[in-house]
LOTI-109800 format. One record per residue: residue number from 1; x negated, y negated, z of N, C-alpha, C in turn; residue in three letters. Coordinates in pm, 1 decimal, padded with zeros to 6 digits. Example, Ala and Ser with C-alpha at 12.3 -4.5 7.8 and 13.67 -1.06 7.14 Angstrom:
% residues 2
R  1  -01319.0  00569.0  00780.0  -01230.0  00450.0  00780.0  -01320.0  00330.0  00780.0  Ala
R  2  -01285.0  00225.0  00708.0  -01367.0  00106.0  00714.0  -01290.0  -00003.0  00787.0  Ser
***
This chain:
% residues 70
R  1  03443.7  03652.7  -00986.0  03364.6  03537.8  -01022.3  03222.6  03560.7  -00971.9  Met
R  2  03126.1  03542.2  -01059.7  02985.7  03553.4  -01021.4  02930.4  03412.2  -01002.3  Val
R  3  02879.4  03385.5  -00883.7  02816.7  03257.6  -00851.5  02665.8  03281.0  -00855.5  Val
R  4  02593.7  03200.6  -00933.9  02448.5  03216.0  -00946.8  02378.1  03086.2  -00910.6  Glu
R  5  02256.1  03098.5  -00858.3  02174.9  02982.4  -00824.0  02028.7  03020.7  -00837.5  Trp
R  6  01943.2  02923.9  -00828.6  01798.9  02944.8  -00834.6  01744.6  02949.6  -00691.8  Ser
R  7  01665.4  03050.9  -00661.0  01605.5  03065.0  -00527.6  01487.3  02969.2  -00517.7  Asp
R  8  01509.8  02851.8  -00459.7  01405.4  02750.8  -00449.2  01354.0  02734.2  -00306.9  Gln
R  9  01407.5  02811.0  -00213.8  01363.3  02802.4  -00074.9  01249.2  02900.3  -00050.8  Ala
R  10  01155.9  02861.6  00034.7  01040.2  02947.0  00062.8  01055.3  03025.3  00193.1  Ala
R  11  01139.1  02975.5  00283.4  01146.8  03039.2  00415.0  01290.2  03065.7  00460.3  Asp
R  12  01380.0  03084.4  00365.0  01519.0  03110.0  00401.9  01533.8  03248.5  00464.1  Glu
R  13  01629.1  03261.6  00554.3  01664.2  03390.8  00612.2  01788.9  03445.8  00544.4  Lys
R  14  01873.6  03356.9  00495.2  01990.5  03393.5  00418.4  02040.0  03270.1  00343.3  Trp
R  15  02131.6  03291.0  00252.0  02199.9  03183.4  00182.2  02347.2  03185.9  00220.8  Tyr
R  16  02408.8  03068.6  00225.8  02552.0  03057.7  00244.5  02610.7  02999.9  00116.3  Glu
R  17  02718.7  03059.9  00070.1  02787.8  03014.9  -00049.0  02927.0  02974.4  -00004.2  Ile
R  18  02965.7  02853.2  -00037.7  03094.1  02799.6  00003.6  03185.4  02784.1  -00117.1  Ser
R  19  03305.3  02837.6  -00106.6  03410.2  02805.0  -00202.2  03474.4  02679.3  -00145.3  Asp
R  20  03427.8  02564.5  -00190.7  03473.1  02438.8  -00132.1  03618.5  02409.1  -00165.7  Ser
R  21  03676.4  02479.0  -00262.6  03817.8  02463.1  -00294.4  03903.4  02526.8  -00186.0  Thr
R  22  03864.9  02646.3  -00141.5  03942.3  02719.3  -00040.3  03889.0  02702.1  00101.2  Leu
R  23  03766.6  02648.2  00115.3  03708.2  02631.9  00247.9  03658.8  02762.5  00307.2  Gly
R  24  03613.2  02856.1  00223.4  03561.9  02984.4  00270.0  03411.0  02991.3  00245.2  Gln
R  25  03339.6  03062.2  00333.5  03194.4  03075.9  00321.9  03157.2  03223.1  00329.2  Ile
R  26  03062.7  03263.7  00242.7  03006.4  03398.6  00245.3  02855.6  03386.9  00257.9  Lys
R  27  02792.2  03490.0  00316.0  02646.5  03493.9  00332.6  02587.1  03602.6  00244.3  Lys
R  28  02465.4  03577.1  00195.8  02387.1  03678.2  00125.7  02244.5  03673.5  00179.0  Val
R  29  02170.6  03778.5  00156.8  02035.3  03789.5  00210.8  01937.7  03693.7  00142.8  Thr
R  30  01824.1  03672.5  00207.7  01716.9  03589.0  00152.8  01676.1  03640.0  00015.9  Ala
R  31  01630.2  03547.8  -00067.3  01582.2  03576.3  -00202.5  01691.6  03620.2  -00299.0  Asn
R  32  01817.9  03611.1  -00258.7  01928.5  03640.8  -00348.9  01946.0  03525.6  -00446.8  Ser
R  33  02002.1  03555.5  -00561.7  02029.1  03450.9  -00660.9  02169.4  03460.9  -00719.6  Thr
R  34  02253.7  03547.8  -00662.8  02391.6  03555.9  -00711.2  02480.5  03622.7  -00607.2  Ser
R  35  02608.9  03598.9  -00622.9  02711.8  03660.3  -00538.7  02833.4  03684.0  -00626.1  Leu
R  36  02887.6  03804.8  -00620.7  03013.7  03832.5  -00689.2  03124.6  03811.2  -00587.7  Thr
R  37  03207.2  03710.6  -00611.0  03314.6  03672.6  -00518.8  03445.0  03722.2  -00578.2  Trp
R  38  03506.5  03818.2  -00513.5  03629.6  03876.9  -00565.0  03751.0  03824.9  -00489.0  Thr
R  39  03868.8  03848.2  -00545.9  03993.8  03812.7  -00479.6  04027.5  03665.3  -00482.0  Gly
R  40  03968.2  03591.0  -00574.7  03996.5  03447.4  -00582.9  04125.5  03422.3  -00660.4  Leu
R  41  04196.8  03315.6  -00626.1  04313.8  03279.7  -00705.6  04272.6  03242.3  -00848.2  Pro
R  42  04367.9  03239.6  -00937.2  04340.4  03214.5  -01078.4  04295.4  03071.6  -01104.8  Val
R  43  04336.5  02976.0  -01024.2  04302.4  02835.5  -01049.6  04153.9  02807.0  -01030.1  Asp
R  44  04112.0  02688.4  -01068.0  03970.9  02648.5  -01064.2  03915.6  02650.2  -00921.9  Lys
R  45  03793.6  02703.6  -00907.1  03723.7  02707.8  -00779.6  03592.5  02631.4  -00792.7  Gln
R  46  03550.1  02564.7  -00685.3  03422.4  02493.7  -00682.7  03334.9  02554.4  -00573.2  Cys
R  47  03206.3  02575.0  -00605.8  03114.8  02642.8  -00514.3  02995.6  02554.4  -00480.0  Phe
R  48  02944.0  02575.3  -00359.1  02822.1  02510.2  -00313.2  02734.5  02615.7  -00247.4  Gln
R  49  02603.8  02593.7  -00249.4  02507.7  02688.8  -00192.7  02411.1  02612.6  -00102.6  Val
R  50  02367.9  02677.3  00006.8  02261.9  02621.0  00090.4  02179.7  02733.9  00149.2  Arg
R  51  02054.4  02705.0  00173.8  01963.4  02799.8  00237.8  01968.4  02778.7  00388.7  Ala
R  52  01953.4  02887.3  00463.9  01956.1  02880.4  00610.3  01837.7  02960.0  00664.5  Val
R  53  01769.7  02900.5  00764.7  01668.6  02975.5  00838.1  01693.9  02952.3  00987.1  Asn
R  54  01604.2  02997.8  01072.5  01630.2  02989.1  01216.1  01618.1  02847.4  01270.7  Phe
R  55  01565.4  02755.2  01191.8  01558.0  02614.1  01232.4  01689.7  02543.7  01200.5  Val
R  56  01755.5  02585.2  01093.6  01881.5  02523.3  01055.2  01911.3  02546.1  00908.1  Gly
R  57  02005.4  02468.7  00857.0  02050.7  02484.0  00718.5  02009.5  02363.8  00635.5  Ala
R  58  01988.5  02388.9  00506.8  01963.5  02279.2  00413.1  02096.7  02210.5  00383.0  Ser
R  59  02089.7  02103.2  00306.8  02212.4  02038.4  00261.6  02282.0  02129.0  00160.1  Glu
R  60  02413.6  02118.5  00151.9  02487.1  02190.5  00047.9  02451.2  02131.8  -00088.0  Trp
R  61  02448.5  02215.8  -00190.8  02431.8  02163.2  -00325.9  02552.5  02076.5  -00358.8  Thr
R  62  02533.3  01971.8  -00439.7  02647.8  01888.2  -00475.1  02743.3  01963.1  -00568.2  Pro
R  63  02868.4  01922.0  -00567.8  02966.7  01981.6  -00657.3  02983.9  01891.3  -00776.6  Val
R  64  02959.2  01946.3  -00894.6  02980.3  01875.0  -01019.6  03074.9  01955.2  -01105.8  Gly
R  65  03179.4  01894.8  -01154.2  03286.1  01966.9  -01226.2  03232.9  02042.1  -01348.4  Ala
R  66  03125.2  01998.9  -01409.1  03076.0  02064.3  -01529.1  02996.1  02190.4  -01499.3  Arg
R  67  02939.3  02203.2  -01378.6  02850.8  02316.0  -01350.7  02906.1  02405.2  -01240.7  Val
R  68  02940.6  02351.6  -01127.5  02974.8  02431.5  -01010.2  03120.8  02472.2  -01001.0  Glu
R  69  03206.5  02418.1  -01085.3  03348.3  02452.1  -01081.2  03384.4  02535.5  -01203.7  Cys
R  70  03453.7  02644.0  -01179.8  03495.1  02731.9  -01290.5  03637.4  02778.3  -01271.4  Ala
***
């Protein structure tokens, strides 16, 4: 599964991507706009993304069944 987002942060150090269905989180480097997440079960998964810097993390993106769940 490829998870994609728009890089809208100006000072992120990394991004965190959460599979909110399974409760797992992966990190990618700053300025990334996608993550290939392998080994997922066949059923529907929902993802959220947030930017992180040394001050802290942004809010998670909201989960909407039409866009973030596949």
